[in-house]
C-alpha positions in Angstrom: -17.8 -9.0 -42.1 -15.1 -6.4 -42.8 -17.1 -3.8 -40.9 -17.4 -6.0 -37.9 -13.6 -6.6 -37.8 -13.0 -2.8 -38.1 -15.5 -2.1 -35.3 -13.9 -4.8 -33.1 -10.4 -3.4 -33.8 -11.5 0.1 -32.9 -13.1 -1.1 -29.7 -9.9 -2.9 -28.7 -7.8 0.1 -29.4 -10.1 2.4 -27.4 -10.1 -0.1 -24.5 -6.3 -0.2 -24.5 -6.1 3.5 -24.5 -8.6 3.8 -21.7 -6.7 1.2 -19.6 -3.5 3.3 -20.2 -5.1 6.4 -18.5 -6.8 4.6 -15.6 -4.3 4.2 -12.7 -4.0 1.5 -10.1 -2.9 2.3 -6.5 -2.1 -0.5 -4.0 -3.0 0.0 -0.4 -0.8 -1.5 2.4 -2.1 -5.1 3.0 -2.6 -7.0 6.2 1.0 -8.3 6.1 2.7 -4.9 6.4 4.5 -4.2 9.6 3.7 -1.0 11.4 4.7 0.8 14.6 1.8 0.8 17.1 1.3 3.4 19.8 -1.3 2.0 22.4 -2.1 5.3 24.1 -3.3 7.0 20.9 -4.5 3.8 19.1 -2.5 4.8 16.0 0.0 3.0 13.8 2.9 4.5 11.9 5.2 3.6 9.0 8.5 2.6 10.8 11.0 4.0 8.4 9.3 7.4 8.4 8.8 7.8 12.1 11.1 9.4 14.6 10.8 9.6 18.3 9.4 13.2 18.2 6.5 12.0 16.0 5.2 9.9 18.9 3.5 11.0 22.1 4.5 7.8 24.0 7.6 6.4 22.3 8.5 4.1 25.2 5.3 2.0 24.8 5.4 1.5 21.0 5.8 -1.9 19.5 5.9 -3.4 16.0 3.0 -5.5 14.7 1.2 -6.3 11.4 -1.6 -4.0 10.1 -4.1 -6.8 10.3 -3.5 -7.0 14.1 -3.6 -3.3 14.5 -6.9 -2.9 12.7 -8.4 -5.8 14.6 -7.7 -4.0 17.9 -9.0 -0.6 16.8 -5.8 1.1 15.7 -5.9 3.5 12.7 -3.2 5.0 10.5 -1.7 8.3 11.8 -3.4 10.9 9.7 -0.3 12.9 8.8 1.5 9.7 7.5 -1.6 8.5 5.7 -2.0 11.8 4.0 1.7 11.7 3.0 0.9 8.4 1.2 3.1 6.1 3.3 0.4 3.4 3.3 -0.3 3.5 -0.5 2.0 2.6 -3.4 2.9 4.6 -6.5 0.2 4.7 -9.1 0.7 2.7 -12.3 -1.5 2.5 -15.4 -4.1 -0.3 -15.0 -3.0 -1.7 -18.3 0.4 -2.5 -16.9 -1.2 -4.0 -13.8 -3.2 -6.3 -16.0 0.0 -7.3 -17.8 1.5 -8.4 -14.5 3.5 -5.3 -13.4 3.4 -4.7 -9.7 3.0 -1.4 -8.0 6.3 -0.3 -6.3 5.8 0.1 -2.6 7.9 1.3 0.3 7.0 -1.7 2.4 8.2 -4.3 -0.1 6.8 -7.6 -1.1 7.2 -9.1 2.4 5.7 -6.1 4.2 8.8 -5.6 6.3 10.0 -2.2 4.9 13.5 -3.8 4.4 14.0 -4.6 8.1 15.2 -8.2 8.6 14.1 -8.0 12.3 10.5 -7.6 11.2 10.5 -11.1 9.6 9.9 -12.5 13.1 6.6 -10.8 13.5 3.8 -13.3 13.0 1.3 -12.8 10.2 
């Protein structure tokens, strides 16, 4: 009986250690607002986009990622590679304990812009 308790304890400790080293990354969900460029069929992260990043700035509009993906838009490669559509990594153990990954787009997906609240989900 004592041996079974020791083995169980060791397994639990090893599991906790393993979960401390495995990281969780959150990807931007359907609710996140993005800047869409119809001519290139790409979407951009609004706070990290300037007019010179766009080929056709006059035709851009803000929409949710779900809508953009539905109509064939994809993330701008440069911004995707920079990690604008993924959150910071946190240990999986913290995720299981209820900690959320900090993200640039925020809980509501509006990147901190009040005007984006009007965009339908």
